[in-house]
CHARMM-style PDB file with segment names, atoms N, HN, CA, C and O in Angstrom:
ATOM      1  N   PHE     1      -4.161   6.810  -9.579  1.00  0.00      PROA
ATOM      2  CA  PHE     1      -4.876   8.074  -9.659  1.00  0.00      PROA
ATOM      3  C   PHE     1      -3.969   9.256  -9.323  1.00  0.00      PROA
ATOM      4  O   PHE     1      -3.993  10.268 -10.024  1.00  0.00      PROA
ATOM      5  N   ILE     2      -3.172   9.143  -8.264  1.00  0.00      PROA
ATOM      6  HN  ILE     2      -3.152   8.321  -7.694  1.00  0.00      PROA
ATOM      7  CA  ILE     2      -2.321  10.264  -7.857  1.00  0.00      PROA
ATOM      8  C   ILE     2      -1.320  10.614  -8.948  1.00  0.00      PROA
ATOM      9  O   ILE     2      -1.055  11.792  -9.188  1.00  0.00      PROA
ATOM     10  N   GLU     3      -0.761   9.607  -9.610  1.00  0.00      PROA
ATOM     11  HN  GLU     3      -0.976   8.650  -9.415  1.00  0.00      PROA
ATOM     12  CA  GLU     3       0.222   9.918 -10.646  1.00  0.00      PROA
ATOM     13  C   GLU     3      -0.391  10.743 -11.763  1.00  0.00      PROA
ATOM     14  O   GLU     3       0.303  11.548 -12.384  1.00  0.00      PROA
ATOM     15  N   HSD     4      -1.678  10.561 -12.030  1.00  0.00      PROA
ATOM     16  HN  HSD     4      -2.242   9.908 -11.524  1.00  0.00      PROA
ATOM     17  CA  HSD     4      -2.345  11.366 -13.054  1.00  0.00      PROA
ATOM     18  C   HSD     4      -2.472  12.822 -12.603  1.00  0.00      PROA
ATOM     19  O   HSD     4      -2.310  13.732 -13.416  1.00  0.00      PROA
ATOM     20  N   LEU     5      -2.757  13.052 -11.334  1.00  0.00      PROA
ATOM     21  HN  LEU     5      -2.888  12.313 -10.674  1.00  0.00      PROA
ATOM     22  CA  LEU     5      -2.851  14.424 -10.826  1.00  0.00      PROA
ATOM     23  C   LEU     5      -1.512  15.137 -10.938  1.00  0.00      PROA
ATOM     24  O   LEU     5      -1.452  16.305 -11.323  1.00  0.00      PROA
ATOM     25  N   VAL     6      -0.450  14.434 -10.604  1.00  0.00      PROA
ATOM     26  HN  VAL     6      -0.499  13.486 -10.291  1.00  0.00      PROA
ATOM     27  CA  VAL     6       0.869  15.061 -10.617  1.00  0.00      PROA
ATOM     28  C   VAL     6       1.316  15.393 -12.033  1.00  0.00      PROA
ATOM     29  O   VAL     6       1.831  16.484 -12.273  1.00  0.00      PROA
ATOM     30  N   PHE     7       1.132  14.488 -12.961  1.00  0.00      PROA
ATOM     31  HN  PHE     7       0.713  13.601 -12.766  1.00  0.00      PROA
ATOM     32  CA  PHE     7       1.661  14.686 -14.303  1.00  0.00      PROA
ATOM     33  C   PHE     7       0.676  15.333 -15.268  1.00  0.00      PROA
ATOM     34  O   PHE     7       1.103  15.941 -16.249  1.00  0.00      PROA
ATOM     35  N   LYS     8      -0.619  15.225 -15.023  1.00  0.00      PROA
ATOM     36  HN  LYS     8      -0.966  14.731 -14.226  1.00  0.00      PROA
ATOM     37  CA  LYS     8      -1.609  15.818 -15.922  1.00  0.00      PROA
ATOM     38  C   LYS     8      -2.208  17.107 -15.382  1.00  0.00      PROA
ATOM     39  O   LYS     8      -2.926  17.801 -16.102  1.00  0.00      PROA
ATOM     40  N   GLY     9      -1.926  17.434 -14.137  1.00  0.00      PROA
ATOM     41  HN  GLY     9      -1.343  16.870 -13.553  1.00  0.00      PROA
ATOM     42  CA  GLY     9      -2.395  18.685 -13.571  1.00  0.00      PROA
ATOM     43  C   GLY     9      -3.686  18.548 -12.779  1.00  0.00      PROA
ATOM     44  O   GLY     9      -4.340  17.505 -12.783  1.00  0.00      PROA
ATOM     45  N   THR    10      -4.027  19.628 -12.105  1.00  0.00      PROA
ATOM     46  HN  THR    10      -3.496  20.475 -12.102  1.00  0.00      PROA
ATOM     47  CA  THR    10      -5.246  19.712 -11.305  1.00  0.00      PROA
ATOM     48  C   THR    10      -5.917  21.040 -11.636  1.00  0.00      PROA
ATOM     49  O   THR    10      -5.473  21.755 -12.534  1.00  0.00      PROA
ATOM     50  N   GLU    11      -6.971  21.369 -10.924  1.00  0.00      PROA
ATOM     51  HN  GLU    11      -7.332  20.789 -10.194  1.00  0.00      PROA
ATOM     52  CA  GLU    11      -7.607  22.669 -11.136  1.00  0.00      PROA
ATOM     53  C   GLU    11      -6.662  23.813 -10.776  1.00  0.00      PROA
ATOM     54  O   GLU    11      -6.708  24.877 -11.394  1.00  0.00      PROA
ATOM     55  N   LYS    12      -5.815  23.597  -9.790  1.00  0.00      PROA
ATOM     56  HN  LYS    12      -5.778  22.733  -9.288  1.00  0.00      PROA
ATOM     57  CA  LYS    12      -4.914  24.648  -9.311  1.00  0.00      PROA
ATOM     58  C   LYS    12      -3.572  24.671 -10.045  1.00  0.00      PROA
ATOM     59  O   LYS    12      -2.989  25.740 -10.226  1.00  0.00      PROA
ATOM     60  N   TYR    13      -3.072  23.504 -10.469  1.00  0.00      PROA
ATOM     61  HN  TYR    13      -3.545  22.635 -10.321  1.00  0.00      PROA
ATOM     62  CA  TYR    13      -1.759  23.396 -11.100  1.00  0.00      PROA
ATOM     63  C   TYR    13      -1.891  22.893 -12.529  1.00  0.00      PROA
ATOM     64  O   TYR    13      -2.607  21.926 -12.792  1.00  0.00      PROA
ATOM     65  N   ASN    14      -1.190  23.558 -13.457  1.00  0.00      PROA
ATOM     66  HN  ASN    14      -0.609  24.343 -13.243  1.00  0.00      PROA
ATOM     67  CA  ASN    14      -1.225  23.165 -14.860  1.00  0.00      PROA
ATOM     68  C   ASN    14      -0.473  21.860 -15.087  1.00  0.00      PROA
ATOM     69  O   ASN    14       0.223  21.363 -14.202  1.00  0.00      PROA
ATOM     70  N   VAL    15      -0.627  21.319 -16.282  1.00  0.00      PROA
ATOM     71  HN  VAL    15      -1.193  21.723 -17.001  1.00  0.00      PROA
ATOM     72  CA  VAL    15       0.067  20.093 -16.671  1.00  0.00      PROA
ATOM     73  C   VAL    15       1.569  20.271 -16.462  1.00  0.00      PROA
ATOM     74  O   VAL    15       2.162  21.226 -16.963  1.00  0.00      PROA
ATOM     75  N   GLY    16       2.172  19.358 -15.727  1.00  0.00      PROA
ATOM     76  HN  GLY    16       1.690  18.582 -15.320  1.00  0.00      PROA
ATOM     77  CA  GLY    16       3.611  19.365 -15.506  1.00  0.00      PROA
ATOM     78  C   GLY    16       4.119  20.346 -14.466  1.00  0.00      PROA
ATOM     79  O   GLY    16       5.305  20.325 -14.137  1.00  0.00      PROA
ATOM     80  N   GLU    17       3.258  21.204 -13.940  1.00  0.00      PROA
ATOM     81  HN  GLU    17       2.294  21.221 -14.207  1.00  0.00      PROA
ATOM     82  CA  GLU    17       3.718  22.228 -12.998  1.00  0.00      PROA
ATOM     83  C   GLU    17       4.213  21.634 -11.680  1.00  0.00      PROA
ATOM     84  O   GLU    17       5.199  22.117 -11.123  1.00  0.00      PROA
ATOM     85  N   ILE    18       3.557  20.615 -11.181  1.00  0.00      PROA
ATOM     86  HN  ILE    18       2.756  20.223 -11.633  1.00  0.00      PROA
ATOM     87  CA  ILE    18       3.991  19.986  -9.928  1.00  0.00      PROA
ATOM     88  C   ILE    18       5.353  19.328 -10.127  1.00  0.00      PROA
ATOM     89  O   ILE    18       6.261  19.516  -9.317  1.00  0.00      PROA
ATOM     90  N   ALA    19       5.494  18.565 -11.190  1.00  0.00      PROA
ATOM     91  HN  ALA    19       4.757  18.412 -11.848  1.00  0.00      PROA
ATOM     92  CA  ALA    19       6.770  17.906 -11.471  1.00  0.00      PROA
ATOM     93  C   ALA    19       7.872  18.933 -11.705  1.00  0.00      PROA
ATOM     94  O   ALA    19       8.997  18.746 -11.243  1.00  0.00      PROA
ATOM     95  N   SER    20       7.567  20.008 -12.413  1.00  0.00      PROA
ATOM     96  HN  SER    20       6.653  20.161 -12.789  1.00  0.00      PROA
ATOM     97  CA  SER    20       8.565  21.049 -12.670  1.00  0.00      PROA
ATOM     98  C   SER    20       9.031  21.715 -11.385  1.00  0.00      PROA
ATOM     99  O   SER    20      10.213  22.026 -11.236  1.00  0.00      PROA
ATOM    100  N   THR    21       8.114  21.932 -10.463  1.00  0.00      PROA
ATOM    101  HN  THR    21       7.154  21.679 -10.584  1.00  0.00      PROA
ATOM    102  CA  THR    21       8.463  22.546  -9.180  1.00  0.00      PROA
ATOM    103  C   THR    21       9.399  21.647  -8.386  1.00  0.00      PROA
ATOM    104  O   THR    21      10.381  22.119  -7.812  1.00  0.00      PROA
ATOM    105  N   VAL    22       9.097  20.357  -8.352  1.00  0.00      PROA
ATOM    106  HN  VAL    22       8.299  19.974  -8.819  1.00  0.00      PROA
ATOM    107  CA  VAL    22       9.955  19.403  -7.643  1.00  0.00      PROA
ATOM    108  C   VAL    22      11.334  19.356  -8.296  1.00  0.00      PROA
ATOM    109  O   VAL    22      12.350  19.408  -7.603  1.00  0.00      PROA
ATOM    110  N   GLU    23      11.374  19.259  -9.621  1.00  0.00      PROA
ATOM    111  HN  GLU    23      10.548  19.216 -10.183  1.00  0.00      PROA
ATOM    112  CA  GLU    23      12.647  19.166 -10.332  1.00  0.00      PROA
ATOM    113  C   GLU    23      13.456  20.450 -10.214  1.00  0.00      PROA
ATOM    114  O   GLU    23      14.683  20.394 -10.133  1.00  0.00      PROA
ATOM    115  N   ALA    24      12.800  21.603 -10.204  1.00  0.00      PROA
ATOM    116  HN  ALA    24      11.803  21.649 -10.270  1.00  0.00      PROA
ATOM    117  CA  ALA    24      13.497  22.882 -10.052  1.00  0.00      PROA
ATOM    118  C   ALA    24      14.149  23.006  -8.680  1.00  0.00      PROA
ATOM    119  O   ALA    24      15.097  23.769  -8.498  1.00  0.00      PROA
ATOM    120  N   SER    25      13.634  22.252  -7.727  1.00  0.00      PROA
ATOM    121  HN  SER    25      12.863  21.632  -7.875  1.00  0.00      PROA
ATOM    122  CA  SER    25      14.198  22.251  -6.371  1.00  0.00      PROA
ATOM    123  C   SER    25      15.268  21.181  -6.203  1.00  0.00      PROA
ATOM    124  O   SER    25      15.758  20.964  -5.095  1.00  0.00      PROA
ATOM    125  N   GLY    26      15.635  20.510  -7.295  1.00  0.00      PROA
ATOM    126  HN  GLY    26      15.237  20.687  -8.195  1.00  0.00      PROA
ATOM    127  CA  GLY    26      16.663  19.482  -7.244  1.00  0.00      PROA
ATOM    128  C   GLY    26      16.131  18.098  -6.962  1.00  0.00      PROA
ATOM    129  O   GLY    26      16.905  17.182  -6.684  1.00  0.00      PROA
ATOM    130  N   GLY    27      14.824  17.930  -7.028  1.00  0.00      PROA
ATOM    131  HN  GLY    27      14.196  18.675  -7.253  1.00  0.00      PROA
ATOM    132  CA  GLY    27      14.218  16.644  -6.724  1.00  0.00      PROA
ATOM    133  C   GLY    27      13.897  15.829  -7.959  1.00  0.00      PROA
ATOM    134  O   GLY    27      14.037  16.293  -9.090  1.00  0.00      PROA
ATOM    135  N   GLU    28      13.468  14.617  -7.718  1.00  0.00      PROA
ATOM    136  HN  GLU    28      13.354  14.240  -6.799  1.00  0.00      PROA
ATOM    137  CA  GLU    28      13.053  13.694  -8.772  1.00  0.00      PROA
ATOM    138  C   GLU    28      11.675  13.168  -8.400  1.00  0.00      PROA
ATOM    139  O   GLU    28      11.419  12.835  -7.243  1.00  0.00      PROA
ATOM    140  N   LEU    29      10.798  13.097  -9.379  1.00  0.00      PROA
ATOM    141  HN  LEU    29      11.006  13.367 -10.319  1.00  0.00      PROA
ATOM    142  CA  LEU    29       9.430  12.672  -9.163  1.00  0.00      PROA
ATOM    143  C   LEU    29       9.084  11.620 -10.206  1.00  0.00      PROA
ATOM    144  O   LEU    29       9.361  11.804 -11.391  1.00  0.00      PROA
ATOM    145  N   ASN    30       8.478  10.519  -9.771  1.00  0.00      PROA
ATOM    146  HN  ASN    30       8.253  10.370  -8.808  1.00  0.00      PROA
ATOM    147  CA  ASN    30       8.111   9.473 -10.713  1.00  0.00      PROA
ATOM    148  C   ASN    30       7.008   8.620 -10.116  1.00  0.00      PROA
ATOM    149  O   ASN    30       6.756   8.661  -8.912  1.00  0.00      PROA
ATOM    150  N   ALA    31       6.353   7.845 -10.974  1.00  0.00      PROA
ATOM    151  HN  ALA    31       6.558   7.812 -11.952  1.00  0.00      PROA
ATOM    152  CA  ALA    31       5.283   6.950 -10.538  1.00  0.00      PROA
ATOM    153  C   ALA    31       5.119   5.851 -11.573  1.00  0.00      PROA
ATOM    154  O   ALA    31       5.458   6.018 -12.745  1.00  0.00      PROA
ATOM    155  N   TYR    32       4.596   4.729 -11.115  1.00  0.00      PROA
ATOM    156  HN  TYR    32       4.321   4.593 -10.163  1.00  0.00      PROA
ATOM    157  CA  TYR    32       4.251   3.657 -12.043  1.00  0.00      PROA
ATOM    158  C   TYR    32       3.143   2.813 -11.450  1.00  0.00      PROA
ATOM    159  O   TYR    32       2.932   2.795 -10.238  1.00  0.00      PROA
ATOM    160  N   THR    33       2.443   2.117 -12.321  1.00  0.00      PROA
ATOM    161  HN  THR    33       2.614   2.131 -13.306  1.00  0.00      PROA
ATOM    162  CA  THR    33       1.351   1.240 -11.907  1.00  0.00      PROA
ATOM    163  C   THR    33       1.616  -0.144 -12.470  1.00  0.00      PROA
ATOM    164  O   THR    33       1.969  -0.285 -13.641  1.00  0.00      PROA
ATOM    165  N   SER    34       1.448  -1.157 -11.647  1.00  0.00      PROA
ATOM    166  HN  SER    34       1.161  -1.042 -10.696  1.00  0.00      PROA
ATOM    167  CA  SER    34       1.546  -2.539 -12.100  1.00  0.00      PROA
ATOM    168  C   SER    34       0.233  -3.237 -11.784  1.00  0.00      PROA
ATOM    169  O   SER    34      -0.731  -2.595 -11.368  1.00  0.00      PROA
ATOM    170  N   PHE    35       0.193  -4.526 -11.977  1.00  0.00      PROA
ATOM    171  HN  PHE    35       0.976  -5.048 -12.315  1.00  0.00      PROA
ATOM    172  CA  PHE    35      -1.038  -5.290 -11.783  1.00  0.00      PROA
ATOM    173  C   PHE    35      -1.622  -5.112 -10.390  1.00  0.00      PROA
ATOM    174  O   PHE    35      -2.833  -4.942 -10.240  1.00  0.00      PROA
ATOM    175  N   ASP    36      -0.770  -5.148  -9.370  1.00  0.00      PROA
ATOM    176  HN  ASP    36       0.213  -5.285  -9.491  1.00  0.00      PROA
ATOM    177  CA  ASP    36      -1.287  -5.146  -7.999  1.00  0.00      PROA
ATOM    178  C   ASP    36      -0.848  -3.955  -7.148  1.00  0.00      PROA
ATOM    179  O   ASP    36      -1.082  -3.941  -5.939  1.00  0.00      PROA
ATOM    180  N   GLN    37      -0.216  -2.961  -7.763  1.00  0.00      PROA
ATOM    181  HN  GLN    37      -0.025  -2.973  -8.744  1.00  0.00      PROA
ATOM    182  CA  GLN    37       0.209  -1.817  -6.963  1.00  0.00      PROA
ATOM    183  C   GLN    37       0.394  -0.570  -7.818  1.00  0.00      PROA
ATOM    184  O   GLN    37       0.625  -0.652  -9.024  1.00  0.00      PROA
ATOM    185  N   THR    38       0.288   0.560  -7.182  1.00  0.00      PROA
ATOM    186  HN  THR    38       0.100   0.627  -6.202  1.00  0.00      PROA
ATOM    187  CA  THR    38       0.650   1.846  -7.766  1.00  0.00      PROA
ATOM    188  C   THR    38       1.720   2.441  -6.870  1.00  0.00      PROA
ATOM    189  O   THR    38       1.541   2.546  -5.656  1.00  0.00      PROA
ATOM    190  N   VAL    39       2.826   2.828  -7.473  1.00  0.00      PROA
ATOM    191  HN  VAL    39       2.971   2.743  -8.459  1.00  0.00      PROA
ATOM    192  CA  VAL    39       3.943   3.378  -6.715  1.00  0.00      PROA
ATOM    193  C   VAL    39       4.158   4.820  -7.162  1.00  0.00      PROA
ATOM    194  O   VAL    39       4.273   5.111  -8.353  1.00  0.00      PROA
ATOM    195  N   PHE    40       4.207   5.700  -6.191  1.00  0.00      PROA
ATOM    196  HN  PHE    40       4.114   5.463  -5.224  1.00  0.00      PROA
ATOM    197  CA  PHE    40       4.437   7.115  -6.422  1.00  0.00      PROA
ATOM    198  C   PHE    40       5.574   7.525  -5.502  1.00  0.00      PROA
ATOM    199  O   PHE    40       5.493   7.316  -4.291  1.00  0.00      PROA
ATOM    200  N   TYR    41       6.633   8.107  -6.055  1.00  0.00      PROA
ATOM    201  HN  TYR    41       6.699   8.277  -7.039  1.00  0.00      PROA
ATOM    202  CA  TYR    41       7.741   8.481  -5.185  1.00  0.00      PROA
ATOM    203  C   TYR    41       8.391   9.781  -5.620  1.00  0.00      PROA
ATOM    204  O   TYR    41       8.293  10.211  -6.770  1.00  0.00      PROA
ATOM    205  N   GLN    42       9.051  10.379  -4.658  1.00  0.00      PROA
ATOM    206  HN  GLN    42       9.130  10.029  -3.725  1.00  0.00      PROA
ATOM    207  CA  GLN    42       9.746  11.636  -4.873  1.00  0.00      PROA
ATOM    208  C   GLN    42      11.016  11.623  -4.035  1.00  0.00      PROA
ATOM    209  O   GLN    42      10.981  11.298  -2.848  1.00  0.00      PROA
ATOM    210  N   HSD    43      12.115  11.970  -4.645  1.00  0.00      PROA
ATOM    211  HN  HSD    43      12.143  12.234  -5.610  1.00  0.00      PROA
ATOM    212  CA  HSD    43      13.388  12.104  -3.930  1.00  0.00      PROA
ATOM    213  C   HSD    43      13.717  13.586  -3.879  1.00  0.00      PROA
ATOM    214  O   HSD    43      13.693  14.274  -4.900  1.00  0.00      PROA
ATOM    215  N   MET    44      14.022  14.068  -2.690  1.00  0.00      PROA
ATOM    216  HN  MET    44      14.041  13.509  -1.861  1.00  0.00      PROA
ATOM    217  CA  MET    44      14.365  15.482  -2.519  1.00  0.00      PROA
ATOM    218  C   MET    44      15.620  15.597  -1.659  1.00  0.00      PROA
ATOM    219  O   MET    44      15.887  14.746  -0.810  1.00  0.00      PROA
ATOM    220  N   ILE    45      16.372  16.644  -1.887  1.00  0.00      PROA
ATOM    221  HN  ILE    45      16.156  17.335  -2.577  1.00  0.00      PROA
ATOM    222  CA  ILE    45      17.533  16.940  -1.055  1.00  0.00      PROA
ATOM    223  C   ILE    45      17.026  17.509   0.265  1.00  0.00      PROA
ATOM    224  O   ILE    45      16.183  18.406   0.282  1.00  0.00      PROA
ATOM    225  N   ALA    46      17.541  16.986   1.355  1.00  0.00      PROA
ATOM    226  HN  ALA    46      18.226  16.258   1.341  1.00  0.00      PROA
ATOM    227  CA  ALA    46      17.082  17.450   2.681  1.00  0.00      PROA
ATOM    228  C   ALA    46      17.715  18.767   3.057  1.00  0.00      PROA
ATOM    229  OT1 ALA    46      17.442  19.298   4.133  1.00  0.00      PROA
TER     230      ALA     46
END
């Protein structure tokens, strides 16, 4: 569910806006779903 909010948008953020903000800051954002888990991760420069 969370990966859909990040990549498809919310009421406050348009489609791709969250991912674009993270990437513009030098970060990487990704997510995937398998049979028994959903993984959502973000790498950012400290």
